[in-house]
C-alpha positions as CSV (number, residue, x, y, z in Angstrom):
1,M,12.0,-59.0,14.4
2,D,11.6,-62.2,16.4
3,M,12.7,-65.7,15.3
4,E,9.2,-66.6,14.0
5,Q,9.2,-63.6,11.7
6,I,12.8,-64.4,10.6
7,Y,11.7,-67.9,9.6
8,E,8.8,-66.5,7.7
9,Y,10.9,-63.9,5.9
10,I,13.8,-66.2,5.0
11,G,12.1,-69.5,4.9
12,E,12.7,-72.5,7.1
13,E,14.7,-74.5,4.4
14,N,17.0,-71.5,3.8
15,V,17.6,-71.0,7.5
16,T,18.7,-74.7,7.8
17,T,21.0,-74.2,4.8
18,Y,22.6,-71.1,6.3
19,A,23.1,-72.9,9.6
20,V,24.8,-75.8,8.0
21,G,27.0,-73.5,5.9
22,A,27.9,-71.5,8.9
23,F,28.8,-74.7,10.9
24,V,31.0,-76.0,8.0
25,L,32.8,-72.7,7.7
26,L,33.4,-72.5,11.4
27,W,34.7,-76.1,11.5
28,A,37.0,-75.3,8.6
29,L,38.4,-72.2,10.3
30,V,38.9,-74.1,13.6
31,W,40.7,-76.9,11.7
32,L,43.0,-74.6,9.9
33,Y,43.9,-72.7,13.1
34,R,44.5,-76.0,14.9
35,D,46.6,-77.3,12.0
36,S,48.8,-74.2,12.0
37,L,49.8,-74.5,15.7
38,E,53.5,-75.5,16.2
39,I,55.5,-77.0,19.1
40,N,58.0,-75.0,21.1
41,K,61.7,-75.3,21.7
42,I,62.6,-76.9,18.4
43,N,66.3,-76.2,18.9
44,E,66.2,-78.6,21.9
45,K,64.6,-81.5,20.1
46,Y,66.3,-84.5,18.5
47,V,65.0,-86.2,15.3
48,F,66.4,-89.4,13.8
49,V,65.9,-89.9,10.0
50,T,66.7,-93.1,8.1
51,G,67.7,-93.3,4.4
52,C,69.5,-89.9,4.2
53,D,72.0,-90.6,1.4
54,S,69.6,-89.1,-1.2
55,G,66.0,-88.3,-2.0
56,F,63.4,-87.4,0.6
57,G,65.6,-88.3,3.6
58,N,68.5,-86.1,2.4
59,L,66.3,-83.1,1.7
60,L,64.4,-83.5,5.0
61,C,67.6,-83.5,7.0
62,R,68.8,-80.3,5.4
63,R,65.4,-78.6,6.0
64,L,65.2,-79.8,9.6
65,D,68.7,-78.6,10.2
66,K,67.8,-75.1,9.0
67,R,64.7,-75.2,11.2
68,G,67.0,-75.7,14.2
69,F,66.4,-79.3,15.0
70,R,69.2,-81.5,16.3
71,V,69.2,-84.0,13.4
72,L,70.6,-87.5,13.7
73,A,70.9,-88.9,10.1
74,G,71.2,-92.6,9.4
75,C,73.1,-93.0,6.1
76,L,73.7,-96.3,4.3
77,T,77.2,-95.2,3.0
78,E,80.1,-93.2,4.2
79,K,79.9,-91.1,1.1
80,G,76.3,-90.2,1.7
81,A,77.1,-89.2,5.3
82,D,80.1,-87.0,4.3
83,D,78.1,-85.3,1.5
84,L,75.3,-84.5,3.9
85,K,77.6,-83.1,6.6
86,R,79.2,-80.8,4.1
87,V,75.9,-79.0,3.3
88,T,74.6,-78.8,6.9
89,G,75.4,-77.2,10.2
90,P,77.2,-78.5,13.2
91,N,74.0,-79.7,15.0
92,L,73.5,-82.4,12.4
93,K,75.3,-85.6,13.1
94,T,75.4,-88.8,11.0
95,C,75.8,-92.5,11.6
96,I,76.0,-95.5,9.3
97,L,72.8,-97.5,9.3
98,D,71.6,-100.6,7.4
99,V,68.0,-101.1,8.5
100,T,68.2,-104.8,7.4
101,S,70.8,-105.5,10.0
102,T,69.9,-106.0,13.6
103,S,73.4,-105.2,14.8
104,S,73.5,-102.0,12.7
105,I,70.2,-100.9,14.3
106,Q,71.5,-101.7,17.8
107,K,74.6,-99.6,17.2
108,A,72.5,-96.7,15.9
109,F,70.3,-97.0,18.9
110,E,73.2,-96.9,21.4
111,W,74.7,-93.9,19.6
112,T,71.4,-92.1,19.6
113,Q,70.9,-92.9,23.3
114,K,74.2,-91.2,24.1
115,E,73.4,-88.2,21.9
116,V,69.9,-87.4,23.3
117,G,70.6,-88.3,27.0
118,D,67.7,-87.7,29.3
119,K,65.8,-85.5,26.8
120,G,64.7,-88.5,24.8
121,L,64.1,-88.6,21.0
122,W,61.4,-86.2,19.8
123,G,60.9,-87.9,16.4
124,I,61.9,-90.8,14.2
125,V,61.3,-90.7,10.5
126,N,61.4,-94.2,8.9
127,N,62.2,-93.1,5.4
128,A,64.6,-95.7,4.2
129,G,63.1,-97.9,1.4
130,R,63.5,-99.7,-1.8
131,A,61.2,-100.4,-4.7
132,L,62.9,-103.0,-6.8
133,P,62.5,-105.7,-7.9
134,M,59.0,-104.8,-9.1
135,G,57.0,-106.4,-11.9
136,P,54.4,-109.1,-12.7
137,S,54.0,-111.3,-9.6
138,E,54.7,-114.6,-11.5
139,W,58.1,-113.3,-12.5
140,M,59.2,-113.0,-8.8
141,R,61.2,-115.5,-6.8
142,I,60.8,-115.6,-3.0
143,E,64.1,-113.9,-2.5
144,D,62.9,-111.0,-4.7
145,F,60.0,-110.4,-2.3
146,H,62.3,-110.7,0.7
147,S,64.8,-108.2,-0.5
148,T,62.2,-105.5,-0.5
149,L,60.3,-106.6,2.6
150,K,63.5,-106.6,4.6
151,V,63.9,-102.9,4.1
152,N,60.4,-101.5,3.8
153,M,58.6,-103.7,6.3
154,N,61.0,-105.4,8.7
155,G,63.3,-102.4,8.8
156,V,60.5,-100.0,9.7
157,I,59.1,-102.3,12.4
158,E,62.5,-103.1,14.0
159,M,63.7,-99.4,13.9
160,T,60.4,-98.3,15.5
161,M,60.4,-100.9,18.2
162,K,64.0,-100.4,19.1
163,F,63.7,-96.6,19.3
164,L,60.3,-96.6,21.0
165,P,61.6,-96.2,24.6
166,L,63.4,-93.0,23.5
167,I,60.2,-91.6,21.9
168,K,58.2,-92.4,25.0
169,K,60.6,-90.4,27.1
170,S,59.8,-87.3,25.1
171,R,56.2,-88.1,24.2
172,G,57.3,-87.5,20.6
173,R,56.5,-88.5,17.0
174,I,56.9,-91.6,14.8
175,V,56.7,-90.8,11.1
176,N,56.5,-93.8,8.8
177,V,56.8,-93.3,5.0
178,A,54.3,-95.5,3.2
179,S,53.0,-94.8,-0.3
180,V,49.9,-94.4,-2.4
181,L,50.7,-97.9,-3.4
182,G,50.0,-98.9,0.2
183,R,46.4,-98.1,-0.7
184,V,46.2,-99.4,-4.3
185,A,48.2,-102.5,-5.2
186,A,49.2,-101.6,-8.8
187,N,52.4,-103.6,-9.1
188,G,53.7,-107.1,-8.3
189,G,56.7,-107.7,-6.1
190,G,57.3,-106.7,-2.5
191,Y,56.8,-102.9,-2.8
192,C,53.0,-102.7,-2.5
193,I,53.0,-105.5,0.0
194,S,55.5,-103.7,2.2
195,K,53.7,-100.4,2.0
196,F,50.3,-102.0,2.9
197,A,52.2,-103.4,5.9
198,V,53.5,-100.0,6.9
199,E,50.0,-98.6,6.8
200,S,48.7,-101.5,9.0
201,F,51.6,-101.4,11.4
202,S,51.3,-97.7,11.9
203,D,47.5,-97.8,12.5
204,C,47.9,-100.6,15.1
205,L,50.9,-98.8,16.8
206,R,49.0,-95.5,16.9
207,R,46.0,-97.1,18.7
208,D,48.2,-99.0,21.1
209,I,50.5,-96.2,22.3
210,H,48.4,-93.0,22.1
211,Y,48.0,-93.3,25.9
212,F,51.6,-92.2,26.2
213,G,51.2,-89.0,24.2
214,I,53.0,-90.3,21.2
215,K,51.7,-89.4,17.7
216,V,52.1,-91.8,14.8
217,C,51.9,-90.3,11.3
218,I,51.8,-91.9,7.9
219,I,53.3,-90.2,4.8
220,E,51.7,-91.4,1.5
221,P,53.7,-89.9,-1.4
222,G,52.6,-90.2,-5.0
223,F,55.1,-90.7,-7.8
224,F,58.2,-88.5,-7.5
225,K,61.5,-88.4,-9.4
226,T,63.9,-90.2,-7.0
227,Q,66.2,-93.2,-7.3
228,V,63.1,-95.3,-6.6
229,T,61.4,-94.2,-9.8
230,S,64.5,-94.0,-12.0
231,L,63.7,-95.7,-15.3
232,E,67.2,-97.3,-15.9
233,P,67.2,-99.6,-12.8
234,I,63.5,-100.4,-13.3
235,E,64.1,-101.6,-16.8
236,R,67.3,-103.4,-15.8
237,E,65.4,-105.3,-13.1
238,L,62.5,-106.1,-15.4
239,C,65.0,-107.6,-17.9
240,R,66.6,-109.6,-15.1
241,L,63.3,-111.0,-14.0
242,W,62.3,-111.9,-17.5
243,N,65.6,-113.7,-18.1
244,Q,65.2,-115.9,-15.1
245,L,61.8,-117.2,-16.2
246,T,61.3,-120.7,-17.6
247,P,60.7,-121.1,-21.4
248,E,57.1,-122.1,-20.6
249,V,56.4,-119.0,-18.7
250,K,58.0,-116.8,-21.3
251,E,56.0,-118.4,-24.0
252,S,52.7,-117.8,-22.1
253,Y,53.5,-114.0,-22.0
254,G,54.8,-113.7,-25.5
255,D,58.0,-112.2,-26.9
256,K,56.6,-108.7,-27.1
257,Y,55.2,-108.6,-23.5
258,L,58.5,-107.3,-21.9
259,D,58.9,-104.5,-24.4
260,N,55.3,-103.4,-24.0
261,Y,55.5,-103.6,-20.2
262,I,58.7,-101.4,-20.3
263,K,57.0,-98.9,-22.6
264,I,54.1,-98.5,-20.2
265,Q,56.4,-98.0,-17.3
266,R,58.2,-95.2,-19.2
267,L,54.9,-93.6,-20.1
268,I,53.6,-93.7,-16.5
269,M,56.9,-92.4,-14.9
270,N,57.2,-89.6,-17.5
271,A,53.6,-88.5,-17.2
272,I,53.1,-88.8,-13.4
273,C,56.4,-88.3,-11.6
274,D,56.8,-85.0,-9.9
275,S,60.3,-83.4,-9.5
276,D,59.4,-81.2,-6.5
277,L,60.4,-83.4,-3.5
278,S,59.6,-80.6,-1.1
279,K,55.9,-81.6,-1.4
280,V,56.8,-84.7,0.5
281,T,59.3,-83.2,3.0
282,N,56.7,-80.5,3.8
283,C,54.4,-83.2,5.0
284,M,57.2,-84.8,7.1
285,E,58.1,-81.4,8.6
286,H,54.5,-80.7,9.6
287,A,54.2,-84.2,11.2
288,L,57.2,-83.3,13.4
289,I,56.5,-79.6,14.1
290,A,52.7,-79.3,14.3
291,A,51.2,-79.3,17.8
292,H,48.4,-81.5,16.3
293,P,49.8,-83.6,13.5
294,R,47.6,-85.4,11.0
295,T,47.3,-89.1,10.9
296,R,47.9,-89.3,7.2
297,Y,49.6,-87.0,4.7
298,S,49.0,-87.5,0.9
299,A,51.8,-85.8,-1.0
300,G,51.6,-85.0,-4.8
301,W,48.8,-84.2,-7.2
302,D,48.5,-87.8,-8.3
303,A,48.1,-89.0,-4.7
304,K,45.2,-86.5,-4.1
305,L,43.5,-86.7,-7.5
306,L,44.2,-90.2,-8.7
307,W,45.4,-92.8,-6.3
308,I,43.4,-91.9,-3.1
309,P,40.1,-91.6,-5.0
310,I,40.8,-94.9,-6.8
311,S,41.4,-96.6,-3.4
312,Y,37.7,-96.0,-2.5
313,L,36.4,-97.6,-5.7
314,P,35.1,-101.2,-5.8
315,A,37.9,-103.7,-6.5
316,C,36.3,-104.8,-9.8
317,V,36.5,-101.2,-11.1
318,V,40.1,-100.9,-10.2
319,D,40.8,-104.3,-11.8
320,I,39.2,-103.2,-15.1
321,A,41.2,-99.9,-15.1
322,L,44.5,-101.6,-14.6
323,K,43.6,-104.3,-17.2
324,L,43.2,-101.5,-19.7
325,V,46.6,-100.0,-18.8
326,L,48.8,-103.1,-18.6
327,P,49.7,-105.2,-21.7
328,R,47.9,-108.5,-22.4
329,P,49.9,-111.8,-22.3
330,A,49.9,-113.8,-25.5
331,K,48.1,-116.8,-24.0
332,S,45.6,-115.0,-21.8
333,V,42.0,-116.2,-21.6
């Protein structure tokens, strides 16, 4: 049976459909195979992780240590460093690091330089971050914005630029932790601003240095149960912000606004927050281990099914949706 007879038997439209289906299936199989390829000689590679006292950073260090990486963990406190060393092997080493301090970053760099020697640094994971204070924008003072931006934005940029020579030496990886709130600005304060900045910085950096064989990956977690999403400090900070407002501003929002805002935060955190932190650290591991890492990793069901789809909607639709969720001020128009 020649091709002309096949077309007549099956029909030209069906042939086109089958061809497109076959191409999509082949592309998916090739992508899955390529995505599964891993680097070699993991036990010879050094990875520096920031924010390792708890949460994602702590779990990632323990998992990378089991994988055989030579982990260099930056902890904010001595207690965090000691606790991490007790549950890991001898190849994991710690240093005290405050990403808001230039001198602290310089000391960590010099220490890392001695540890890695001529091999260079395979990866840096900029995980350290803070969320609070977070709340209505009008409630913030300039120092409230700065306190978050110093960690989440300035800290990521300064750590990356300081350690970049070591990454270039190994043609390695830069893994920056952003957030789904780096796509959708759903809260006031510095958190969303800083995460949008991490997204932008990472994109610019990736395009600028890809010539050197360096991969820049962005992790965009949804809502997970960590210290960042703990309700007690969130409510405490909201009360602090409320108490620093002038009587005129308080009056414009109304006496019940704070209580209603806190109730909504409780509802959101209880309904959305995922307790399985490995969904995030799996993405971080893949970014470090995969031969062909992805540019972006969205971790969590809410990231994939809620926040990422919302980010593609028109701004007016998102505005209406958030307006329906958040409480209404007493003197609103």
